[in-house]
PAPA-748035 format. One record per atom (N, C-alpha, C): residue number from 0; atom name; z, x, y. Coordinates in Angstrom, 2 decimals. Atoms other than C-alpha are relative to their C-alpha. Example, Ala and Ser with C-alpha at 12.3 -4.5 7.8 and 13.67 -1.06 7.14 Angstrom:
2
<pt pos="0" site="N" pz="0.00" px="0.89" py="-1.19"/>
<pt pos="0" site="CA" pz="7.80" px="12.30" py="-4.50"/>
<pt pos="0" site="C" pz="0.00" px="0.90" py="1.20"/>
<pt pos="1" site="N" pz="-0.06" px="-0.82" py="-1.19"/>
<pt pos="1" site="CA" pz="7.14" px="13.67" py="-1.06"/>
<pt pos="1" site="C" pz="0.73" px="-0.77" py="1.09"/>
This chain:
90
<pt pos="0" site="N" pz="1.07" px="0.95" py="-0.24"/>
<pt pos="0" site="CA" pz="57.34" px="82.03" py="80.61"/>
<pt pos="0" site="C" pz="-1.18" px="0.63" py="0.73"/>
<pt pos="1" site="N" pz="1.10" px="-0.64" py="-0.69"/>
<pt pos="1" site="CA" pz="55.14" px="84.51" py="82.49"/>
<pt pos="1" site="C" pz="-0.22" px="-0.60" py="1.37"/>
<pt pos="2" site="N" pz="0.34" px="0.57" py="-1.30"/>
<pt pos="2" site="CA" pz="53.31" px="82.97" py="85.41"/>
<pt pos="2" site="C" pz="0.22" px="-1.51" py="0.05"/>
<pt pos="3" site="N" pz="-0.25" px="1.43" py="0.03"/>
<pt pos="3" site="CA" pz="54.24" px="79.44" py="84.35"/>
<pt pos="3" site="C" pz="1.20" px="-0.34" py="0.88"/>
<pt pos="4" site="N" pz="-1.05" px="0.40" py="-0.92"/>
<pt pos="4" site="CA" pz="56.39" px="77.57" py="86.85"/>
<pt pos="4" site="C" pz="0.28" px="-1.49" py="-0.19"/>
<pt pos="5" site="N" pz="-0.37" px="1.41" py="0.12"/>
<pt pos="5" site="CA" pz="58.32" px="74.32" py="86.35"/>
<pt pos="5" site="C" pz="-0.13" px="-0.63" py="1.38"/>
<pt pos="6" site="N" pz="0.26" px="0.69" py="-1.26"/>
<pt pos="6" site="CA" pz="57.10" px="71.96" py="89.06"/>
<pt pos="6" site="C" pz="0.93" px="-1.20" py="0.16"/>
<pt pos="7" site="N" pz="-0.83" px="1.20" py="-0.06"/>
<pt pos="7" site="CA" pz="59.10" px="68.85" py="88.16"/>
<pt pos="7" site="C" pz="0.60" px="-0.24" py="-1.38"/>
<pt pos="8" site="N" pz="-0.65" px="0.43" py="1.23"/>
<pt pos="8" site="CA" pz="61.60" px="67.69" py="85.55"/>
<pt pos="8" site="C" pz="0.45" px="-1.44" py="0.19"/>
<pt pos="9" site="N" pz="-0.42" px="1.39" py="-0.01"/>
<pt pos="9" site="CA" pz="62.26" px="64.07" py="84.71"/>
<pt pos="9" site="C" pz="0.96" px="-0.20" py="-1.18"/>
<pt pos="10" site="N" pz="-0.93" px="0.28" py="1.09"/>
<pt pos="10" site="CA" pz="64.50" px="62.36" py="82.18"/>
<pt pos="10" site="C" pz="-0.51" px="0.53" py="-1.34"/>
<pt pos="11" site="N" pz="0.56" px="-0.36" py="1.29"/>
<pt pos="11" site="CA" pz="62.13" px="63.08" py="79.28"/>
<pt pos="11" site="C" pz="-1.00" px="1.15" py="0.04"/>
<pt pos="12" site="N" pz="1.13" px="-0.92" py="-0.08"/>
<pt pos="12" site="CA" pz="59.41" px="65.41" py="80.56"/>
<pt pos="12" site="C" pz="0.24" px="1.13" py="0.98"/>
<pt pos="13" site="N" pz="0.04" px="-1.14" py="-0.91"/>
<pt pos="13" site="CA" pz="58.84" px="68.75" py="82.24"/>
<pt pos="13" site="C" pz="-1.48" px="0.25" py="0.31"/>
<pt pos="14" site="N" pz="1.37" px="-0.27" py="-0.43"/>
<pt pos="14" site="CA" pz="55.68" px="69.46" py="84.24"/>
<pt pos="14" site="C" pz="-0.05" px="1.46" py="0.45"/>
<pt pos="15" site="N" pz="0.01" px="-1.45" py="-0.18"/>
<pt pos="15" site="CA" pz="54.79" px="73.17" py="84.18"/>
<pt pos="15" site="C" pz="-1.39" px="0.44" py="0.47"/>
<pt pos="16" site="N" pz="1.25" px="-0.56" py="-0.50"/>
<pt pos="16" site="CA" pz="52.11" px="74.86" py="86.29"/>
<pt pos="16" site="C" pz="-0.40" px="1.17" py="-0.89"/>
<pt pos="17" site="N" pz="0.44" px="-1.07" py="0.89"/>
<pt pos="17" site="CA" pz="50.08" px="77.02" py="83.90"/>
<pt pos="17" site="C" pz="-1.24" px="0.71" py="0.52"/>
<pt pos="18" site="N" pz="1.20" px="-0.64" py="-0.56"/>
<pt pos="18" site="CA" pz="46.92" px="77.74" py="85.91"/>
<pt pos="18" site="C" pz="-0.21" px="-0.51" py="1.42"/>
<pt pos="19" site="N" pz="0.23" px="0.34" py="-1.40"/>
<pt pos="19" site="CA" pz="46.43" px="77.81" py="89.66"/>
<pt pos="19" site="C" pz="-1.43" px="0.41" py="0.34"/>
<pt pos="20" site="N" pz="1.39" px="-0.26" py="-0.34"/>
<pt pos="20" site="CA" pz="42.79" px="77.49" py="90.67"/>
<pt pos="20" site="C" pz="-0.17" px="-0.13" py="1.51"/>
<pt pos="21" site="N" pz="0.26" px="0.05" py="-1.43"/>
<pt pos="21" site="CA" pz="41.18" px="77.59" py="94.09"/>
<pt pos="21" site="C" pz="0.29" px="-1.38" py="0.59"/>
<pt pos="22" site="N" pz="-0.16" px="1.35" py="-0.55"/>
<pt pos="22" site="CA" pz="41.13" px="73.81" py="94.59"/>
<pt pos="22" site="C" pz="0.90" px="-0.90" py="-0.85"/>
<pt pos="23" site="N" pz="-0.79" px="0.85" py="0.89"/>
<pt pos="23" site="CA" pz="42.95" px="72.35" py="91.58"/>
<pt pos="23" site="C" pz="0.89" px="0.87" py="-0.89"/>
<pt pos="24" site="N" pz="-0.92" px="-0.71" py="0.89"/>
<pt pos="24" site="CA" pz="45.69" px="73.30" py="89.12"/>
<pt pos="24" site="C" pz="0.02" px="-0.67" py="-1.37"/>
<pt pos="25" site="N" pz="-0.17" px="0.52" py="1.35"/>
<pt pos="25" site="CA" pz="46.47" px="72.83" py="85.45"/>
<pt pos="25" site="C" pz="1.48" px="0.03" py="-0.34"/>
<pt pos="26" site="N" pz="-1.42" px="0.14" py="0.33"/>
<pt pos="26" site="CA" pz="49.86" px="71.64" py="84.20"/>
<pt pos="26" site="C" pz="0.17" px="-0.36" py="-1.47"/>
<pt pos="27" site="N" pz="-0.41" px="0.46" py="1.33"/>
<pt pos="27" site="CA" pz="51.45" px="71.38" py="80.77"/>
<pt pos="27" site="C" pz="1.03" px="-1.10" py="0.16"/>
<pt pos="28" site="N" pz="-1.01" px="1.04" py="0.08"/>
<pt pos="28" site="CA" pz="53.40" px="68.23" py="80.00"/>
<pt pos="28" site="C" pz="0.84" px="0.34" py="-1.23"/>
<pt pos="29" site="N" pz="-0.87" px="-0.49" py="1.06"/>
<pt pos="29" site="CA" pz="56.40" px="69.33" py="77.94"/>
<pt pos="29" site="C" pz="1.10" px="-1.02" py="-0.25"/>
<pt pos="30" site="N" pz="-1.09" px="0.88" py="0.39"/>
<pt pos="30" site="CA" pz="58.79" px="67.09" py="76.03"/>
<pt pos="30" site="C" pz="1.27" px="0.83" py="0.06"/>
<pt pos="31" site="N" pz="-1.18" px="-0.81" py="-0.30"/>
<pt pos="31" site="CA" pz="62.21" px="68.28" py="77.19"/>
<pt pos="31" site="C" pz="0.90" px="0.24" py="-1.21"/>
<pt pos="32" site="N" pz="-0.97" px="-0.12" py="1.10"/>
<pt pos="32" site="CA" pz="64.32" px="67.63" py="74.06"/>
<pt pos="32" site="C" pz="-0.42" px="1.05" py="-1.02"/>
<pt pos="33" site="N" pz="0.49" px="-0.94" py="1.02"/>
<pt pos="33" site="CA" pz="62.15" px="69.61" py="71.63"/>
<pt pos="33" site="C" pz="-0.78" px="1.16" py="0.61"/>
<pt pos="34" site="N" pz="0.75" px="-1.04" py="-0.72"/>
<pt pos="34" site="CA" pz="60.42" px="71.80" py="74.27"/>
<pt pos="34" site="C" pz="-1.40" px="0.17" py="-0.60"/>
<pt pos="35" site="N" pz="1.35" px="-0.01" py="0.57"/>
<pt pos="35" site="CA" pz="57.00" px="70.85" py="72.85"/>
<pt pos="35" site="C" pz="-1.02" px="-0.46" py="1.03"/>
<pt pos="36" site="N" pz="1.09" px="0.39" py="-0.90"/>
<pt pos="36" site="CA" pz="53.75" px="70.66" py="74.81"/>
<pt pos="36" site="C" pz="-0.68" px="-1.23" py="-0.57"/>
<pt pos="37" site="N" pz="0.64" px="1.25" py="0.42"/>
<pt pos="37" site="CA" pz="52.37" px="67.12" py="74.62"/>
<pt pos="37" site="C" pz="-1.47" px="-0.03" py="0.40"/>
<pt pos="38" site="N" pz="1.37" px="-0.02" py="-0.49"/>
<pt pos="38" site="CA" pz="49.19" px="67.83" py="76.55"/>
<pt pos="38" site="C" pz="-0.06" px="0.65" py="1.37"/>
<pt pos="39" site="N" pz="0.18" px="-0.61" py="-1.31"/>
<pt pos="39" site="CA" pz="47.82" px="68.91" py="79.90"/>
<pt pos="39" site="C" pz="-0.42" px="-1.05" py="1.03"/>
<pt pos="40" site="N" pz="0.51" px="0.77" py="-1.12"/>
<pt pos="40" site="CA" pz="47.20" px="67.41" py="83.29"/>
<pt pos="40" site="C" pz="-0.88" px="0.95" py="0.79"/>
<pt pos="41" site="N" pz="0.91" px="-0.83" py="-0.77"/>
<pt pos="41" site="CA" pz="44.16" px="68.81" py="85.03"/>
<pt pos="41" site="C" pz="-1.09" px="-0.85" py="0.63"/>
<pt pos="42" site="N" pz="1.04" px="0.69" py="-0.75"/>
<pt pos="42" site="CA" pz="41.28" px="67.89" py="87.31"/>
<pt pos="42" site="C" pz="-1.16" px="-0.36" py="-0.93"/>
<pt pos="43" site="N" pz="1.13" px="0.48" py="0.79"/>
<pt pos="43" site="CA" pz="38.53" px="65.81" py="85.68"/>
<pt pos="43" site="C" pz="-1.13" px="-0.32" py="0.97"/>
<pt pos="44" site="N" pz="1.08" px="0.10" py="-0.98"/>
<pt pos="44" site="CA" pz="35.30" px="66.25" py="87.64"/>
<pt pos="44" site="C" pz="-0.72" px="-1.34" py="0.00"/>
<pt pos="45" site="N" pz="0.77" px="1.25" py="0.07"/>
<pt pos="45" site="CA" pz="33.56" px="63.10" py="86.40"/>
<pt pos="45" site="C" pz="0.71" px="-1.15" py="0.70"/>
<pt pos="46" site="N" pz="-0.76" px="1.07" py="-0.64"/>
<pt pos="46" site="CA" pz="36.35" px="60.85" py="87.69"/>
<pt pos="46" site="C" pz="0.55" px="0.41" py="1.36"/>
<pt pos="47" site="N" pz="-0.47" px="-0.53" py="-1.28"/>
<pt pos="47" site="CA" pz="37.23" px="63.11" py="90.66"/>
<pt pos="47" site="C" pz="1.49" px="-0.26" py="0.21"/>
<pt pos="48" site="N" pz="-1.44" px="0.17" py="-0.08"/>
<pt pos="48" site="CA" pz="40.95" px="62.95" py="89.89"/>
<pt pos="48" site="C" pz="0.69" px="0.75" py="-1.15"/>
<pt pos="49" site="N" pz="-0.80" px="-0.60" py="1.07"/>
<pt pos="49" site="CA" pz="43.73" px="64.47" py="87.81"/>
<pt pos="49" site="C" pz="0.19" px="-1.03" py="-1.12"/>
<pt pos="50" site="N" pz="-0.19" px="0.86" py="1.17"/>
<pt pos="50" site="CA" pz="44.10" px="63.08" py="84.28"/>
<pt pos="50" site="C" pz="0.89" px="0.72" py="-1.02"/>
<pt pos="51" site="N" pz="-0.77" px="-0.55" py="1.12"/>
<pt pos="51" site="CA" pz="46.34" px="63.58" py="81.24"/>
<pt pos="51" site="C" pz="-0.90" px="0.08" py="-1.22"/>
<pt pos="52" site="N" pz="0.74" px="-0.17" py="1.25"/>
<pt pos="52" site="CA" pz="44.72" px="64.98" py="78.10"/>
<pt pos="52" site="C" pz="0.99" px="0.44" py="-1.08"/>
<pt pos="53" site="N" pz="-0.95" px="-0.36" py="1.06"/>
<pt pos="53" site="CA" pz="46.86" px="64.93" py="74.93"/>
<pt pos="53" site="C" pz="-0.43" px="1.26" py="-0.73"/>
<pt pos="54" site="N" pz="0.26" px="-1.16" py="0.83"/>
<pt pos="54" site="CA" pz="47.13" px="68.09" py="72.85"/>
<pt pos="54" site="C" pz="-0.63" px="-0.49" py="-1.30"/>
<pt pos="55" site="N" pz="0.72" px="0.48" py="1.19"/>
<pt pos="55" site="CA" pz="44.65" px="67.68" py="70.00"/>
<pt pos="55" site="C" pz="0.74" px="0.25" py="-1.30"/>
<pt pos="56" site="N" pz="-0.80" px="-0.26" py="1.21"/>
<pt pos="56" site="CA" pz="47.13" px="69.13" py="67.49"/>
<pt pos="56" site="C" pz="1.08" px="-1.05" py="-0.21"/>
<pt pos="57" site="N" pz="-1.06" px="1.01" py="0.09"/>
<pt pos="57" site="CA" pz="49.49" px="66.23" py="68.20"/>
<pt pos="57" site="C" pz="-0.65" px="-1.37" py="-0.20"/>
<pt pos="58" site="N" pz="0.70" px="1.24" py="0.30"/>
<pt pos="58" site="CA" pz="47.85" px="63.29" py="66.47"/>
<pt pos="58" site="C" pz="0.86" px="-1.24" py="0.24"/>
<pt pos="59" site="N" pz="-0.88" px="1.15" py="-0.10"/>
<pt pos="59" site="CA" pz="50.89" px="61.03" py="66.71"/>
<pt pos="59" site="C" pz="0.90" px="0.04" py="1.23"/>
<pt pos="60" site="N" pz="-0.81" px="0.06" py="-1.23"/>
<pt pos="60" site="CA" pz="52.01" px="61.18" py="70.33"/>
<pt pos="60" site="C" pz="0.41" px="-1.45" py="0.23"/>
<pt pos="61" site="N" pz="-0.53" px="1.33" py="-0.26"/>
<pt pos="61" site="CA" pz="54.23" px="58.21" py="71.04"/>
<pt pos="61" site="C" pz="0.76" px="0.06" py="1.32"/>
<pt pos="62" site="N" pz="-0.63" px="0.02" py="-1.30"/>
<pt pos="62" site="CA" pz="55.30" px="57.33" py="74.59"/>
<pt pos="62" site="C" pz="0.60" px="-1.38" py="0.25"/>
<pt pos="63" site="N" pz="-0.55" px="1.28" py="-0.43"/>
<pt pos="63" site="CA" pz="57.63" px="54.66" py="75.87"/>
<pt pos="63" site="C" pz="-0.38" px="-0.22" py="1.47"/>
<pt pos="64" site="N" pz="0.40" px="0.33" py="-1.37"/>
<pt pos="64" site="CA" pz="57.25" px="52.98" py="79.26"/>
<pt pos="64" site="C" pz="0.55" px="1.00" py="1.02"/>
<pt pos="65" site="N" pz="-0.57" px="-0.97" py="-0.92"/>
<pt pos="65" site="CA" pz="59.56" px="55.50" py="80.95"/>
<pt pos="65" site="C" pz="-0.82" px="1.29" py="0.03"/>
<pt pos="66" site="N" pz="0.82" px="-1.21" py="0.07"/>
<pt pos="66" site="CA" pz="57.56" px="58.51" py="79.73"/>
<pt pos="66" site="C" pz="-1.35" px="-0.22" py="0.69"/>
<pt pos="67" site="N" pz="1.29" px="0.30" py="-0.62"/>
<pt pos="67" site="CA" pz="54.30" px="56.87" py="80.77"/>
<pt pos="67" site="C" pz="0.12" px="-0.12" py="1.51"/>
<pt pos="68" site="N" pz="-0.22" px="0.15" py="-1.44"/>
<pt pos="68" site="CA" pz="55.71" px="55.97" py="84.18"/>
<pt pos="68" site="C" pz="0.24" px="1.36" py="0.66"/>
<pt pos="69" site="N" pz="-0.24" px="-1.34" py="-0.53"/>
<pt pos="69" site="CA" pz="56.95" px="59.55" py="84.70"/>
<pt pos="69" site="C" pz="-1.30" px="0.78" py="0.13"/>
<pt pos="70" site="N" pz="1.29" px="-0.68" py="-0.03"/>
<pt pos="70" site="CA" pz="53.52" px="60.93" py="83.83"/>
<pt pos="70" site="C" pz="-0.91" px="-0.59" py="1.07"/>
<pt pos="71" site="N" pz="0.86" px="0.67" py="-0.98"/>
<pt pos="71" site="CA" pz="51.70" px="58.35" py="85.94"/>
<pt pos="71" site="C" pz="0.42" px="0.35" py="1.43"/>
<pt pos="72" site="N" pz="-0.48" px="-0.35" py="-1.34"/>
<pt pos="72" site="CA" pz="53.90" px="59.11" py="88.96"/>
<pt pos="72" site="C" pz="-0.41" px="1.42" py="0.37"/>
<pt pos="73" site="N" pz="0.38" px="-1.38" py="-0.26"/>
<pt pos="73" site="CA" pz="53.24" px="62.85" py="88.65"/>
<pt pos="73" site="C" pz="-1.50" px="0.10" py="0.30"/>
<pt pos="74" site="N" pz="1.45" px="-0.03" py="-0.20"/>
<pt pos="74" site="CA" pz="49.47" px="62.31" py="88.34"/>
<pt pos="74" site="C" pz="-0.37" px="-0.65" py="1.32"/>
<pt pos="75" site="N" pz="0.27" px="0.69" py="-1.27"/>
<pt pos="75" site="CA" pz="49.44" px="59.85" py="91.24"/>
<pt pos="75" site="C" pz="0.32" px="0.92" py="1.18"/>
<pt pos="76" site="N" pz="-0.37" px="-0.93" py="-1.07"/>
<pt pos="76" site="CA" pz="51.26" px="62.38" py="93.45"/>
<pt pos="76" site="C" pz="-1.02" px="1.13" py="0.12"/>
<pt pos="77" site="N" pz="1.01" px="-1.06" py="-0.04"/>
<pt pos="77" site="CA" pz="48.77" px="65.13" py="92.48"/>
<pt pos="77" site="C" pz="-1.28" px="-0.49" py="0.65"/>
<pt pos="78" site="N" pz="1.24" px="0.54" py="-0.55"/>
<pt pos="78" site="CA" pz="45.81" px="62.89" py="93.31"/>
<pt pos="78" site="C" pz="0.12" px="-0.26" py="1.51"/>
<pt pos="79" site="N" pz="-0.22" px="0.24" py="-1.43"/>
<pt pos="79" site="CA" pz="47.30" px="61.91" py="96.68"/>
<pt pos="79" site="C" pz="-0.03" px="1.33" py="0.76"/>
<pt pos="80" site="N" pz="-0.04" px="-1.31" py="-0.65"/>
<pt pos="80" site="CA" pz="48.02" px="65.55" py="97.59"/>
<pt pos="80" site="C" pz="-1.39" px="0.64" py="0.05"/>
<pt pos="81" site="N" pz="1.35" px="-0.57" py="0.04"/>
<pt pos="81" site="CA" pz="44.52" px="66.61" py="96.52"/>
<pt pos="81" site="C" pz="-0.89" px="-0.66" py="1.06"/>
<pt pos="82" site="N" pz="0.79" px="0.73" py="-0.99"/>
<pt pos="82" site="CA" pz="42.92" px="63.91" py="98.68"/>
<pt pos="82" site="C" pz="0.39" px="0.39" py="1.43"/>
<pt pos="83" site="N" pz="-0.47" px="-0.41" py="-1.33"/>
<pt pos="83" site="CA" pz="45.09" px="64.88" py="101.66"/>
<pt pos="83" site="C" pz="-0.52" px="1.39" py="0.36"/>
<pt pos="84" site="N" pz="0.51" px="-1.34" py="-0.24"/>
<pt pos="84" site="CA" pz="44.11" px="68.56" py="101.28"/>
<pt pos="84" site="C" pz="-1.49" px="-0.03" py="0.31"/>
<pt pos="85" site="N" pz="1.45" px="0.11" py="-0.19"/>
<pt pos="85" site="CA" pz="40.44" px="67.61" py="101.02"/>
<pt pos="85" site="C" pz="-0.30" px="-0.54" py="1.40"/>
<pt pos="86" site="N" pz="0.21" px="0.58" py="-1.32"/>
<pt pos="86" site="CA" pz="40.67" px="65.49" py="104.18"/>
<pt pos="86" site="C" pz="0.34" px="0.97" py="1.13"/>
<pt pos="87" site="N" pz="-0.36" px="-1.01" py="-0.99"/>
<pt pos="87" site="CA" pz="42.23" px="68.44" py="106.01"/>
<pt pos="87" site="C" pz="-0.96" px="1.19" py="-0.02"/>
<pt pos="88" site="N" pz="1.01" px="-1.05" py="0.08"/>
<pt pos="88" site="CA" pz="39.31" px="70.63" py="105.01"/>
<pt pos="88" site="C" pz="0.35" px="1.19" py="-0.87"/>
<pt pos="89" site="N" pz="-0.38" px="-1.10" py="0.89"/>
<pt pos="89" site="CA" pz="41.03" px="72.79" py="102.36"/>
<pt pos="89" site="C" pz="-0.68" px="-0.12" py="-1.32"/>
């Protein structure tokens, strides 16, 4: 996997750090059963928060409520940690 690091695994998904930047990071969202990248989670400047962006090659991504909740929880945690770091002056 090179410099990629698994940050979190859930029932259906794996969140993998693929790029570490000075203030923000980029993560792949990987479907565990087929080991396929569904998209990325990264900082979106216009909204000032982390967001999920589906992989454009995957036109038919289908998510159930559990997958969406797992993704939402991961993004929420990233946004909270980012805000805490910013408030501490990092």
